[in-house]
N, C-alpha and C positions, 0 to 999 in steps of 0.2 A: 741075461744079466750075468755077470761071471763072478759075483760074490755070492756066498751061500747065503741066504738068510735064516735068521728064524723070527717065527712070529707064536704072539701069544694072543689069545682069544679069551677072556672072561666075558659068560653068557650068563643071564638071569634064570633060575629055573623057573623063575614065575612068569604066567603065561607062555606054557611049555611048547604048545603045538606050532603058536607065533615065532619065537624065538628059535627054535630048532631049525624052522625054513630060516631064518638068520643064521647062522650056525652053519649050516648046509650051503649055501650059497657063498659063504663067507670064505672057505675052507676049499670049496673046489677053484673057485676064482686066484686065491692066493698059490696054491697047485700051478694053475693056468698060467698067470702072470711069473713065477716065482719057482722057475723049474728047480726042483729037489729041495727047496725048502722044507723047515721042519715046524708045524704047526703041531700047536700045543693049546688044549682047550681047559678051561678050567669053570668049573661052574662054583656059582652061588645061588644062594635061595633066593635073593630079588635083588629090584634094582641100586636099592640104596646099599648092598653089601658091594659093587661092585669096585667103590674105588681104593679102600683098603687091600685088597686082593693087587688091582692094578697100581697102585702103590708099591709095595714087598715084589712084585715084579719088575717094577722100573728101577725099584735099588740094586735089582741082580744086575744090570746092564748086561744081560745073556740075551735080550731079545731087541731085533732090530724095528722092531714096532709092537705094538698091542693093541688092539682091538676090542671094545666095550659094546657088547651088544646085549639091549633088553628093548622089553614094552611096558611101556606104562599107560595104560589107558584112565582117563579122568573119569574120576565121578563126580559125585553131586558134592563132593568136598574139597578142599584145598588141598588135601593128602598131596594127591598125583601131582598137583604141580610143586607143593614144596621141595617132593622128592626129585623132580626131574632136574628143578633149579639148583638142588646142593650136590646132584650129581655131576651136573653141569661143569658150576663152579670147582669141583672137587676135579676132576678129570685132566681141568687146565692147569691147574697150579701143578698138578703131577706130573705133566709132560711138560711145563716150562723150568720146572726145580729138577729135572732127571735129564733133561735134553734128549727125551724119547718120545719118537710119534706117540701118540694116544690117539686113535681114530674114536669118534663118541658115534656110536649109533643106536643110542639109549632110545629107541623111537618113541613119541609121543602121540596119542590122537583121543581124541573125544568119544570114539565107540569101537567095537571091533571089527568092523567093517574097512574102516577109514585104515583102522594099522595093518586089516589083511593085505591091503590095496599095499602100503609100502612097503611090508616087507615080502610080499610075492612077488611075480614077474614084473608089473605094473610098472613097478618105481625099483626093484630089487636093492635095498637098501644096505643088505648084506654085501654084493658083489661091489656094490659103490665104496663101500667101508674099507676093502680087501683093497683094491685099485687106489685108494688114498694111502692105504699103511706101506705097498709097494712103492709108490710115488716119493710121499716122504720120506722114508728110511736109505733109498736111494740117495735123493734131494738132500740129506742131512750129512749122507758117508763121501757125497762130492764135493761139501764143505769143507767137513774137516781132513779130505786130503789138499784141498787147494791151500788150507793156512798152512798145514806142513811142510808144503813146497815152497812155502815164502821165504 
């Protein structure tokens, strides 16, 4: 890729071992897919706090894409589901309002075993998020260049 890209990762500190696997995988894949890219990590206390930081980063128009990473393990109450729905809704709104790719990999799982499978090598959602970020940043850049050349 000829354009130097800059990516932000916003990661929850809740469920730290699981989230750190996502962060490591995403950062590694970003550096592999987008040589010379700048990758900046922002950590927040929990998944609920991810959208406000993503929103502020999107408004700066500094980043080619923003990746949201976290792990929500559903318990016996609706709390996890409510947080998940709220985060999902707000991340999509931020992306559309700011015209920047916001890649949503706030993993939801019924238990820690399922969560581990989703963040680990079996599914590797961190690397998947990074590939989506690189692809979407390039696609939006291509669209903008086509519109300018018309």
